[in-house]
KOLPAKE-694329 format. One record per residue: residue in three letters; z, x, y of N, C-alpha, C in turn. Coordinates in nm, 3 decimals. Last residue first. Layout:
N
SETI  aa      nz      nx      ny     caz     cax     cay      cz      cx      cy
SETI ala       Z       X       Y       Z       X       Y       Z       X       Y
...
END
This chain:
175
SETI  aa      nz      nx      ny     caz     cax     cay      cz      cx      cy
SETI pro  17.181  -9.273  -2.940  17.187  -9.265  -3.105  17.194  -9.114  -3.173
SETI gly  17.430  -9.080  -2.642  17.311  -9.169  -2.729  17.329  -9.188  -2.895
SETI gly  17.741  -9.132  -2.496  17.644  -9.073  -2.584  17.524  -9.161  -2.639
SETI ala  17.924  -9.206  -2.336  17.791  -9.265  -2.335  17.683  -9.223  -2.382
SETI asp  18.197  -9.173  -2.387  18.145  -9.289  -2.464  17.978  -9.295  -2.424
SETI ala  18.225  -8.992  -2.168  18.233  -8.977  -2.309  18.182  -9.067  -2.420
SETI ala  18.025  -9.069  -1.904  18.138  -9.093  -1.951  18.130  -9.043  -2.123
SETI cys  17.853  -8.806  -1.718  17.865  -8.944  -1.790  18.016  -8.965  -1.881
SETI pro  17.933  -8.693  -1.364  17.896  -8.696  -1.522  17.916  -8.811  -1.605
SETI phe  17.692  -8.955  -1.287  17.731  -8.767  -1.312  17.906  -8.766  -1.274
SETI pro  17.551  -9.275  -1.382  17.613  -9.136  -1.279  17.687  -9.012  -1.327
SETI gly  17.311  -9.344  -1.589  17.436  -9.354  -1.484  17.472  -9.255  -1.432
SETI thr  17.112  -9.278  -1.749  17.077  -9.328  -1.606  17.168  -9.320  -1.506
SETI tyr  17.001  -9.190  -2.089  17.105  -9.158  -1.966  17.048  -9.177  -1.788
SETI cys  16.835  -9.089  -2.264  16.761  -9.148  -2.195  16.896  -9.281  -2.069
SETI gly  16.960  -8.898  -2.448  16.844  -8.846  -2.327  16.806  -8.932  -2.266
SETI gly  17.312  -8.866  -2.382  17.187  -8.917  -2.449  17.090  -8.950  -2.397
SETI cys  17.541  -8.736  -2.354  17.513  -8.863  -2.259  17.402  -8.911  -2.354
SETI ser  17.802  -8.521  -2.445  17.667  -8.574  -2.491  17.650  -8.730  -2.392
SETI val  17.996  -8.332  -2.246  17.967  -8.481  -2.304  17.866  -8.511  -2.318
SETI gly  18.137  -7.990  -2.223  18.049  -8.078  -2.198  17.998  -8.217  -2.287
SETI gly  18.314  -7.748  -2.038  18.356  -7.882  -2.111  18.207  -7.991  -2.134
SETI cys  18.292  -7.415  -1.958  18.265  -7.566  -1.933  18.234  -7.653  -2.055
SETI ala  18.356  -7.164  -2.113  18.444  -7.236  -2.023  18.421  -7.404  -2.035
SETI ala  18.068  -7.074  -2.181  18.160  -7.113  -2.248  18.275  -7.186  -2.216
SETI thr  17.903  -7.191  -1.843  17.960  -7.124  -1.926  18.015  -7.174  -2.076
SETI pro  17.553  -7.351  -1.786  17.722  -7.363  -1.846  17.748  -7.225  -1.859
SETI phe  17.338  -7.152  -1.541  17.372  -7.207  -1.679  17.507  -7.224  -1.679
SETI gln  17.084  -7.108  -1.330  17.249  -7.069  -1.379  17.236  -7.166  -1.499
SETI gly  16.777  -6.870  -1.326  16.866  -6.967  -1.277  17.057  -6.958  -1.382
SETI ala  16.554  -6.819  -1.601  16.597  -6.785  -1.489  16.673  -6.852  -1.454
SETI arg  16.377  -6.690  -1.872  16.487  -6.753  -1.826  16.488  -6.734  -1.699
SETI ile  16.107  -6.688  -2.146  16.112  -6.692  -2.040  16.294  -6.777  -1.981
SETI asn  15.937  -6.578  -2.437  16.047  -6.671  -2.373  16.070  -6.592  -2.203
SETI ser  15.796  -6.302  -2.464  15.771  -6.485  -2.542  15.847  -6.581  -2.465
SETI gly  15.716  -6.115  -2.170  15.802  -6.167  -2.300  15.783  -6.294  -2.369
SETI trp  15.642  -5.877  -1.952  15.623  -5.977  -2.018  15.726  -6.019  -2.189
SETI val  15.573  -5.608  -1.751  15.656  -5.659  -1.825  15.631  -5.815  -1.842
SETI asn  15.284  -5.652  -1.615  15.287  -5.567  -1.728  15.454  -5.569  -1.762
SETI pro  15.312  -5.760  -1.340  15.232  -5.849  -1.492  15.227  -5.723  -1.623
SETI ala  15.498  -5.766  -1.140  15.476  -5.688  -1.231  15.420  -5.717  -1.368
SETI ser  15.594  -6.010  -1.005  15.574  -5.924  -0.927  15.492  -5.786  -1.013
SETI pro  15.613  -6.205  -1.204  15.504  -6.241  -1.101  15.511  -6.092  -1.016
SETI cys  15.600  -6.108  -1.598  15.674  -6.064  -1.427  15.578  -6.142  -1.312
SETI gln  15.472  -6.352  -1.770  15.481  -6.238  -1.711  15.561  -6.226  -1.631
SETI tyr  15.471  -6.469  -2.124  15.559  -6.499  -1.982  15.550  -6.362  -1.923
SETI val  15.202  -6.518  -2.277  15.303  -6.487  -2.294  15.368  -6.499  -2.145
SETI ser  15.083  -6.777  -2.506  15.098  -6.724  -2.412  15.215  -6.635  -2.365
SETI thr  15.154  -6.985  -2.722  15.034  -6.913  -2.695  14.988  -6.815  -2.587
SETI glu  15.409  -7.070  -2.756  15.353  -7.012  -2.849  15.208  -6.993  -2.816
SETI ser  15.682  -6.979  -2.516  15.540  -7.048  -2.569  15.513  -6.963  -2.655
SETI his  16.008  -7.116  -2.417  15.934  -7.047  -2.494  15.733  -7.113  -2.503
SETI ser  16.278  -7.143  -2.136  16.143  -7.194  -2.205  16.089  -7.088  -2.343
SETI val  16.497  -7.258  -1.974  16.473  -7.122  -2.015  16.347  -7.175  -2.124
SETI arg  16.641  -7.239  -1.652  16.574  -7.302  -1.740  16.559  -7.184  -1.834
SETI gly  16.804  -7.423  -1.343  16.785  -7.282  -1.425  16.701  -7.383  -1.570
SETI val  16.810  -7.612  -1.150  16.873  -7.471  -1.126  16.845  -7.368  -1.240
SETI leu  16.710  -7.898  -0.993  16.647  -7.784  -1.102  16.729  -7.684  -1.039
SETI lys  16.961  -8.118  -0.871  16.828  -8.001  -0.833  16.840  -7.957  -0.925
SETI gly  17.094  -8.342  -0.931  16.975  -8.356  -0.998  16.873  -8.288  -0.976
SETI thr  17.345  -8.280  -0.862  17.311  -8.347  -0.743  17.139  -8.404  -0.812
SETI ala  17.482  -8.090  -1.021  17.528  -8.229  -1.042  17.446  -8.340  -0.906
SETI asp  17.180  -7.940  -1.144  17.366  -7.934  -1.097  17.346  -8.119  -1.071
SETI tyr  17.044  -7.907  -1.487  17.045  -7.940  -1.350  17.164  -7.926  -1.275
SETI val  16.864  -7.704  -1.686  16.959  -7.743  -1.632  16.949  -7.753  -1.482
SETI thr  16.711  -7.660  -1.996  16.701  -7.727  -1.843  16.813  -7.778  -1.793
SETI pro  16.763  -7.481  -2.310  16.799  -7.569  -2.211  16.698  -7.550  -2.068
SETI leu  16.618  -7.532  -2.623  16.573  -7.472  -2.525  16.645  -7.557  -2.377
SETI gly  16.502  -7.713  -2.805  16.618  -7.629  -2.827  16.693  -7.554  -2.714
SETI ala  16.218  -7.640  -2.812  16.269  -7.734  -2.865  16.444  -7.608  -2.887
SETI ser  15.928  -7.562  -2.665  16.078  -7.513  -2.629  16.190  -7.563  -2.665
SETI ala  15.745  -7.638  -2.801  15.763  -7.513  -2.824  15.874  -7.460  -2.772
SETI gly  15.844  -7.951  -2.956  15.758  -7.883  -2.864  15.777  -7.732  -2.870
SETI thr  16.153  -8.123  -2.990  16.052  -8.134  -3.000  15.932  -8.038  -2.885
SETI ser  16.402  -8.169  -2.820  16.406  -8.140  -2.970  16.305  -8.141  -3.039
SETI ala  16.480  -8.032  -2.517  16.382  -8.134  -2.602  16.403  -8.073  -2.769
SETI thr  16.744  -8.103  -2.322  16.719  -7.987  -2.463  16.602  -8.147  -2.530
SETI ile  16.938  -8.068  -2.006  16.843  -8.150  -2.082  16.768  -8.074  -2.190
SETI val  17.259  -8.045  -1.861  17.121  -7.991  -1.939  17.055  -8.069  -2.047
SETI thr  17.406  -8.055  -1.601  17.328  -8.150  -1.669  17.260  -8.078  -1.724
SETI phe  17.726  -7.899  -1.421  17.562  -7.900  -1.456  17.567  -8.033  -1.550
SETI gly  17.940  -7.863  -1.329  17.861  -7.931  -1.218  17.722  -7.930  -1.324
SETI cys  18.201  -7.846  -1.393  18.115  -7.718  -1.416  18.008  -7.769  -1.300
SETI gly  18.329  -8.069  -1.511  18.422  -7.918  -1.462  18.306  -7.821  -1.427
SETI gly  18.090  -8.198  -1.640  18.148  -8.204  -1.502  18.218  -8.112  -1.443
SETI tyr  17.811  -8.134  -1.765  17.954  -8.021  -1.784  18.019  -8.083  -1.664
SETI asp  17.648  -8.340  -2.014  17.700  -8.315  -1.856  17.844  -8.235  -1.917
SETI ile  17.324  -8.328  -2.203  17.498  -8.297  -2.199  17.541  -8.265  -2.013
SETI arg  17.107  -8.494  -2.343  17.164  -8.437  -2.243  17.302  -8.410  -2.249
SETI ser  16.822  -8.433  -2.561  16.946  -8.469  -2.541  16.982  -8.465  -2.403
SETI arg  16.510  -8.631  -2.637  16.585  -8.509  -2.583  16.715  -8.541  -2.576
SETI gln  16.344  -8.822  -2.758  16.326  -8.653  -2.812  16.419  -8.590  -2.728
SETI ala  16.402  -9.042  -2.580  16.447  -9.027  -2.696  16.420  -8.937  -2.802
SETI cys  16.206  -8.939  -2.367  16.338  -8.939  -2.353  16.453  -8.913  -2.526
SETI asp  15.964  -8.946  -2.242  15.995  -8.912  -2.382  16.154  -8.910  -2.413
SETI ala  15.975  -8.972  -1.974  15.903  -9.053  -2.061  15.939  -9.025  -2.223
SETI pro  16.309  -8.859  -1.853  16.158  -8.840  -1.890  16.106  -8.949  -1.982
SETI val  16.499  -8.970  -1.581  16.436  -9.022  -1.731  16.348  -8.995  -1.771
SETI ala  16.516  -8.652  -1.357  16.476  -8.791  -1.422  16.491  -8.812  -1.553
SETI leu  16.567  -8.429  -1.140  16.633  -8.486  -1.280  16.590  -8.620  -1.284
SETI pro  16.301  -8.308  -0.924  16.447  -8.365  -0.948  16.440  -8.406  -1.089
SETI val  16.093  -8.063  -0.840  16.107  -8.184  -0.958  16.249  -8.235  -0.973
SETI asp  16.115  -7.808  -0.723  16.144  -7.926  -0.656  16.141  -8.061  -0.743
SETI cys  16.004  -7.628  -0.949  16.150  -7.640  -0.912  16.232  -7.748  -0.818
SETI gly  15.767  -7.589  -1.017  15.803  -7.710  -0.967  15.926  -7.731  -0.992
SETI val  15.559  -7.419  -1.175  15.735  -7.449  -1.205  15.758  -7.574  -1.212
SETI phe  15.321  -7.323  -1.098  15.347  -7.449  -1.193  15.477  -7.461  -1.271
SETI pro  15.362  -7.125  -0.909  15.293  -7.257  -0.878  15.303  -7.367  -0.953
SETI leu  15.674  -6.947  -0.817  15.514  -6.973  -0.938  15.437  -7.123  -0.910
SETI gln  15.873  -6.942  -0.682  15.774  -6.913  -0.594  15.604  -6.959  -0.724
SETI cys  16.076  -6.987  -0.902  16.042  -7.077  -0.798  15.927  -7.072  -0.712
SETI tyr  16.090  -6.704  -0.970  16.041  -6.830  -1.070  15.990  -6.922  -0.961
SETI cys  16.206  -6.566  -0.733  16.084  -6.527  -0.774  16.016  -6.639  -0.917
SETI ala  16.459  -6.681  -0.751  16.355  -6.693  -0.585  16.233  -6.674  -0.658
SETI trp  16.542  -6.619  -0.971  16.538  -6.781  -0.943  16.456  -6.765  -0.862
SETI ser  16.446  -6.320  -1.112  16.478  -6.432  -1.053  16.474  -6.533  -1.027
SETI leu  16.416  -6.270  -1.487  16.385  -6.266  -1.347  16.427  -6.368  -1.294
SETI leu  16.360  -6.215  -1.796  16.438  -6.251  -1.722  16.399  -6.209  -1.595
SETI leu  16.171  -6.282  -2.136  16.171  -6.195  -1.984  16.251  -6.292  -1.865
SETI thr  16.311  -6.182  -2.424  16.290  -6.288  -2.351  16.294  -6.268  -2.154
SETI asp  16.309  -6.056  -2.629  16.221  -6.068  -2.589  16.206  -6.155  -2.510
SETI thr  16.603  -5.984  -2.693  16.546  -6.119  -2.770  16.422  -6.114  -2.729
SETI asp  16.670  -5.785  -2.517  16.649  -5.772  -2.694  16.601  -5.868  -2.769
SETI asp  16.529  -5.877  -2.242  16.646  -5.844  -2.303  16.565  -5.796  -2.419
SETI val  16.328  -5.745  -1.988  16.312  -5.774  -2.129  16.408  -5.761  -2.125
SETI arg  16.296  -5.807  -1.587  16.354  -5.719  -1.753  16.363  -5.795  -1.867
SETI cys  16.294  -5.822  -1.248  16.239  -5.853  -1.390  16.266  -5.753  -1.501
SETI glu  16.372  -5.868  -0.962  16.479  -5.829  -1.096  16.419  -5.854  -1.229
SETI cys  16.177  -5.852  -0.864  16.184  -5.990  -0.881  16.338  -5.980  -0.977
SETI ala  16.126  -5.591  -0.771  16.144  -5.713  -0.656  16.176  -5.843  -0.717
SETI ala  16.105  -5.444  -0.960  16.254  -5.468  -0.940  16.213  -5.603  -0.800
SETI ala  15.859  -5.446  -1.064  15.922  -5.548  -1.129  16.078  -5.545  -1.057
SETI asp  15.645  -5.463  -0.842  15.688  -5.393  -0.871  15.791  -5.475  -0.948
SETI pro  15.445  -5.574  -0.571  15.394  -5.525  -0.708  15.469  -5.405  -0.762
SETI pro  15.578  -5.843  -0.418  15.520  -5.673  -0.383  15.507  -5.655  -0.622
SETI leu  15.446  -6.143  -0.329  15.502  -6.052  -0.429  15.494  -5.897  -0.437
SETI asp  15.216  -6.299  -0.230  15.355  -6.259  -0.149  15.479  -6.209  -0.204
SETI pro  15.135  -6.518  -0.592  15.068  -6.451  -0.364  15.245  -6.386  -0.315
SETI ala  15.186  -6.363  -0.833  15.183  -6.492  -0.747  15.175  -6.415  -0.615
SETI ala  14.919  -6.159  -0.982  15.078  -6.181  -0.961  15.077  -6.254  -0.854
SETI glu  14.669  -6.235  -1.235  14.710  -6.207  -1.064  14.867  -6.237  -1.098
SETI ala  14.762  -6.130  -1.590  14.671  -6.222  -1.475  14.750  -6.228  -1.314
SETI gly  14.791  -6.002  -1.802  14.702  -5.945  -1.696  14.676  -6.060  -1.579
SETI pro  14.812  -6.258  -2.051  14.819  -6.125  -1.980  14.748  -6.073  -1.891
SETI his  14.749  -6.580  -1.963  14.680  -6.467  -2.061  14.755  -6.336  -1.951
SETI asp  14.834  -6.820  -1.815  14.748  -6.816  -1.939  14.693  -6.707  -2.022
SETI pro  15.172  -6.767  -1.751  15.082  -6.767  -1.727  14.954  -6.807  -1.833
SETI ala  15.465  -7.016  -1.771  15.398  -6.874  -1.846  15.269  -6.900  -1.747
SETI ala  15.824  -6.994  -1.668  15.672  -7.032  -1.694  15.567  -6.966  -1.724
SETI asp  16.141  -6.926  -1.487  16.042  -6.998  -1.627  15.942  -7.050  -1.580
SETI ala  16.471  -6.689  -1.426  16.402  -6.854  -1.438  16.271  -6.890  -1.539
SETI ile  16.797  -6.636  -1.286  16.705  -6.608  -1.386  16.575  -6.702  -1.458
SETI gln  17.039  -6.437  -1.116  17.001  -6.610  -1.130  16.878  -6.537  -1.225
SETI gly  17.110  -6.188  -1.100  17.205  -6.284  -1.063  17.172  -6.395  -1.130
SETI pro  17.146  -5.826  -1.152  17.060  -5.935  -1.144  17.163  -6.051  -1.157
SETI pro  17.389  -5.635  -0.966  17.360  -5.726  -1.047  17.275  -5.789  -1.068
SETI gly  17.143  -5.509  -0.647  17.297  -5.498  -0.740  17.253  -5.594  -0.884
SETI his  16.913  -5.443  -0.576  16.949  -5.550  -0.521  17.103  -5.592  -0.586
SETI cys  16.879  -5.142  -0.634  16.831  -5.209  -0.488  16.884  -5.406  -0.468
SETI ala  16.988  -5.059  -0.839  17.027  -5.040  -0.748  16.978  -5.112  -0.586
SETI phe  16.926  -5.280  -1.012  17.063  -5.275  -0.995  17.109  -5.229  -0.897
SETI ala  16.664  -5.281  -1.020  16.675  -5.357  -0.986  16.859  -5.376  -0.948
SETI ala  16.591  -4.979  -1.098  16.547  -5.036  -0.964  16.647  -5.131  -0.917
SETI cys  16.690  -5.019  -1.374  16.783  -4.954  -1.262  16.770  -4.981  -1.113
SETI ala  16.521  -5.210  -1.416  16.638  -5.251  -1.452  16.741  -5.165  -1.372
SETI ala  16.289  -5.006  -1.452  16.283  -5.156  -1.370  16.434  -5.168  -1.375
SETI leu  16.358  -4.848  -1.663  16.347  -4.791  -1.513  16.345  -4.885  -1.395
SETI val  16.375  -4.999  -1.885  16.462  -4.949  -1.814  16.512  -4.904  -1.705
SETI leu  16.137  -5.065  -1.893  16.197  -5.190  -1.844  16.314  -5.104  -1.803
SETI phe  15.951  -4.808  -1.940  15.908  -4.843  -1.784  16.067  -4.990  -1.802
SETI ala  16.087  -4.759  -2.176  16.151  -4.676  -2.072  16.097  -4.751  -1.932
SETI arg  15.942  -5.004  -2.313  16.127  -5.008  -2.312  16.154  -4.904  -2.179
SETI arg  15.712  -4.928  -2.289  15.764  -4.999  -2.258  15.902  -5.040  -2.185
SETI trp  15.680  -4.676  -2.447  15.704  -4.658  -2.310  15.723  -4.766  -2.213
SETI met  15.769  -4.789  -2.704  15.812  -4.701  -2.654  15.825  -4.690  -2.522
END
């Protein structure tokens, strides 16, 4: 009960100080109670942290990208295990979504913009929780940050190993 009350207060503080939370992000420390990321104020509102009803930690993209293990500067590339991933291009909205079919985050999206820059991610950890960088006592088993295509965006399946131009053509789908 105290956790929900704290989250409500943290969410209210985020709305009052920063307006509606915009983007949200991704990464898991080794254990609950780990140190907060450097240079971040020690409160949930600083990173717009909150936990939704699916036990997903939502936080700002800026805070997410400050985490040393996230890799926001790693561009879109064909992964070594591309046959176990799917790629959908949303040409009208300027997004590419890569989804793994195996591992802890199977079925969860990693989002890139039309230039190949990472702009959003949802992850799940089976071994640890994700903590708010500025308030380690706010945590969830999933984490979400950044931008994502809306239901209005039309996606085209490209196949996980697609290396052609953005967006892929309707016939670029993989096996």
